[in-house]
C-alpha positions as CSV (number, residue, x, y, z in Angstrom):
1,M,30.5,-16.2,9.0
2,A,28.7,-15.6,5.7
3,I,26.2,-12.8,5.7
4,I,24.6,-13.6,2.3
5,P,22.1,-16.3,3.6
6,Y,20.8,-13.6,6.1
7,I,20.3,-11.0,3.3
8,D,18.7,-13.5,1.0
9,S,16.2,-14.4,3.8
10,P,12.9,-12.5,3.8
11,I,12.7,-13.0,7.6
12,S,15.8,-10.6,8.0
13,W,14.1,-8.0,5.8
14,A,10.9,-8.4,7.9
15,I,12.7,-7.9,11.2
16,V,14.3,-4.8,9.9
17,G,11.1,-3.4,8.5
18,F,9.2,-4.1,11.7
19,I,11.9,-2.5,13.9
20,I,11.8,0.7,11.7
21,G,8.1,0.9,11.8
22,A,7.7,0.0,15.5
23,A,10.5,2.4,16.6
24,L,9.6,5.5,14.5
25,G,6.0,5.0,13.5
26,V,5.0,7.0,10.3
27,N,7.2,10.1,10.0
28,F,9.8,11.4,7.6
29,A,12.7,9.4,9.1
30,S,10.9,6.1,8.9
31,V,9.7,6.7,5.3
32,A,13.2,7.7,4.4
33,L,14.7,4.6,5.9
34,V,12.2,2.4,4.1
35,A,13.2,4.2,0.8
36,V,16.8,3.6,1.5
37,G,15.9,0.0,2.2
38,L,14.1,-0.4,-1.0
39,V,16.9,1.2,-3.0
40,G,19.3,-1.1,-1.2
41,F,17.1,-4.1,-2.1
42,V,17.1,-3.0,-5.9
43,L,21.0,-2.6,-5.7
44,Y,21.3,-5.9,-4.0
45,M,19.1,-7.6,-6.7
46,F,21.3,-6.0,-9.4
47,L,24.6,-7.2,-7.6
48,H,23.2,-10.6,-6.8
49,G,23.0,-11.8,-10.4
50,P,20.7,-14.2,-12.1
51,A,18.2,-15.9,-9.8
52,R,18.4,-19.6,-9.5
53,R,15.1,-21.7,-9.5
54,S,15.7,-22.8,-5.8
55,T,16.1,-19.3,-4.5
56,E,14.1,-17.1,-6.7
57,G,10.9,-17.0,-4.6
58,K,12.7,-16.3,-1.3
59,L,14.8,-13.6,-3.0
60,F,11.9,-11.7,-4.6
61,A,9.7,-12.1,-1.5
62,A,12.0,-9.9,0.6
63,C,10.8,-6.6,-0.8
64,P,7.1,-7.0,-0.2
65,V,7.7,-8.6,3.2
66,F,9.9,-5.7,4.1
67,I,7.1,-3.2,3.3
68,V,4.4,-5.2,5.0
69,A,6.5,-5.7,8.2
70,W,7.1,-2.0,8.2
71,M,3.3,-1.3,8.1
72,V,2.7,-3.8,10.8
73,G,5.4,-2.1,12.9
74,F,3.9,1.4,12.7
75,V,0.4,-0.1,13.5
76,V,2.0,-1.6,16.7
77,H,3.8,1.6,17.3
78,N,0.4,3.5,17.2
79,L,-1.4,0.9,19.3
80,A,1.4,1.0,22.0
81,L,0.9,4.9,22.4
């Protein structure tokens, strides 16, 4: 089973970001995991190679979707408390 389509999808990045935010809220561990995720995204973009016209939007959308989903996750975390 190929994992590349899942990594290329902004939905998978959103799920991970939301889980981090909802589980940890806003604390050092959460921010550190998001920083690791953003560095991982940059490394993945570097290793992915040139973007193709058909996949460019989905590929670049993953980073802002990851950050916004993390913010929604910590809002949900704080509302649940």
